[in-house]
C-alpha positions in Angstrom: -15.5 -23.5 55.7 -16.1 -20.1 54.2 -17.7 -16.8 55.3 -18.1 -13.8 53.1 -19.9 -10.7 54.4 -20.5 -7.3 52.8 -20.4 -4.4 55.3 -21.0 -0.7 54.9 -17.7 1.2 55.2 -18.5 2.7 58.6 -16.8 2.4 62.0 -19.5 0.1 63.1 -18.3 -2.4 60.5 -15.2 -3.1 62.4 -17.1 -4.4 65.4 -19.4 -6.4 63.1 -16.4 -8.0 61.3 -15.0 -8.9 64.8 -18.3 -10.5 65.7 -18.5 -12.5 62.5 -15.0 -13.8 62.9 -15.5 -14.6 66.6 -18.7 -16.5 66.1 -17.4 -18.4 63.0 -14.2 -19.5 64.8 -16.1 -20.8 67.8 -18.6 -22.6 65.5 -15.7 -24.2 63.6 -14.0 -25.3 66.9 -11.1 -22.9 66.3 -11.5 -20.7 69.3 -7.9 -20.9 70.2 -7.1 -18.7 67.2 -9.6 -16.1 68.1 -7.3 -13.6 69.8 -4.9 -13.5 66.9 -7.7 -13.4 64.3 -9.6 -10.6 66.0 -6.5 -8.4 66.2 -5.9 -9.0 62.5 -9.4 -8.4 61.3 -9.7 -5.3 63.5 -6.8 -3.7 61.8 -7.7 -4.8 58.3 -11.3 -3.7 58.6 -10.3 -0.3 60.2 -7.9 0.3 57.3 -10.5 -0.7 54.7 -13.1 1.6 56.3 -10.6 4.5 56.5 -9.9 4.5 52.8 -13.5 4.0 51.7 -16.5 6.4 51.6 -19.3 5.7 54.1 -21.6 4.7 51.3 -19.1 2.1 50.0 -19.0 -1.6 50.9 -16.1 -3.4 52.4 -16.0 -7.2 52.1 -14.9 -9.6 54.8 -13.5 -13.0 53.8 -12.8 -15.8 56.3 -11.9 -19.3 55.2 -9.9 -22.4 55.9 -7.5 -23.0 53.0 -4.5 -25.3 52.8 -4.2 -25.7 56.5 -4.5 -22.0 57.2 -7.1 -19.6 58.6 -7.3 -16.9 55.9 -8.7 -13.5 56.8 -9.2 -10.8 54.2 -10.9 -7.4 53.9 -11.4 -5.6 50.6 -11.8 -1.8 50.4 -13.6 0.2 47.8 -10.9 2.9 47.4 -7.8 3.4 45.3 -4.6 4.4 46.8 -1.2 2.9 47.1 -1.0 -0.8 47.9 1.6 -2.4 50.1 4.0 -4.7 48.4 2.3 -7.7 46.7 2.5 -11.0 48.6 4.5 -9.5 51.4 5.6 -12.2 53.8 5.9 -11.6 57.5 9.7 -11.5 57.5 9.6 -8.8 54.8 6.9 -6.8 56.6 8.9 -6.8 59.8 11.7 -5.2 58.0 9.7 -2.2 56.8 11.4 0.9 58.2 9.7 3.7 60.1 9.5 6.1 57.1 7.7 3.4 55.0 5.4 2.5 57.9 4.4 6.2 58.4 3.7 6.5 54.6 1.0 3.8 55.0 -0.5 5.6 58.0 0.9 3.9 61.0 2.0 0.6 62.5 -1.2 -1.4 61.9 0.2 -3.7 59.3 3.2 -4.4 61.6 0.6 -5.6 64.2 -1.0 -7.7 61.5 2.4 -9.2 60.6 3.1 -9.9 64.2 -0.1 -12.0 64.6 -0.1 -13.6 61.1 2.1 -16.1 59.4 1.7 -14.4 56.1 0.3 -11.1 54.9 -0.4 -10.1 51.3 -2.4 -7.8 49.1 -4.3 -8.5 45.9 -6.0 -6.1 43.5 -9.8 -6.5 43.1 -11.7 -6.3 39.8 -12.7 -2.8 40.7 -10.1 -0.2 39.7 -7.8 0.8 42.6 -9.5 -1.4 45.2 -7.7 -4.2 46.9 -7.8 -7.1 49.2 -5.5 -7.1 52.2 -5.2 -10.6 53.5 -3.5 -12.5 56.4 -3.1 -16.2 57.1 -2.6 -18.0 60.4 -1.3 -21.6 60.1 -3.5 -24.0 61.9 -2.1 -26.7 64.2 1.0 -24.7 64.9 1.9 -24.3 68.6 1.5 -20.8 69.7 
């Protein structure tokens, strides 16, 4: 199961990303993960749009991989990346100064809903994927 969508980097793309995730999870019979997934994709898409120009494209990735629901959003902009392959336990230890440096508490919210959070550079200079995974089959 895989969904990839390119969206213009505008505020409307956040709602579109949420709709794609919601529809896909229901179609896959994974509606019980919808609340967590929508919180995650909202934050990831909002961040990607914020650092991209309105004429840029952000990419949404949704897949089932190795027993996890994986959500990712790539941006089209450079800028400082969070730590590579940051796990939830590490993200929850980020202090207030570091969080403010990245523009707020959004990644803390993602970490609260996800079982793992990480970033990966894209082939485009400076652009990145920010991804989160939710383990499937785990009691919530």
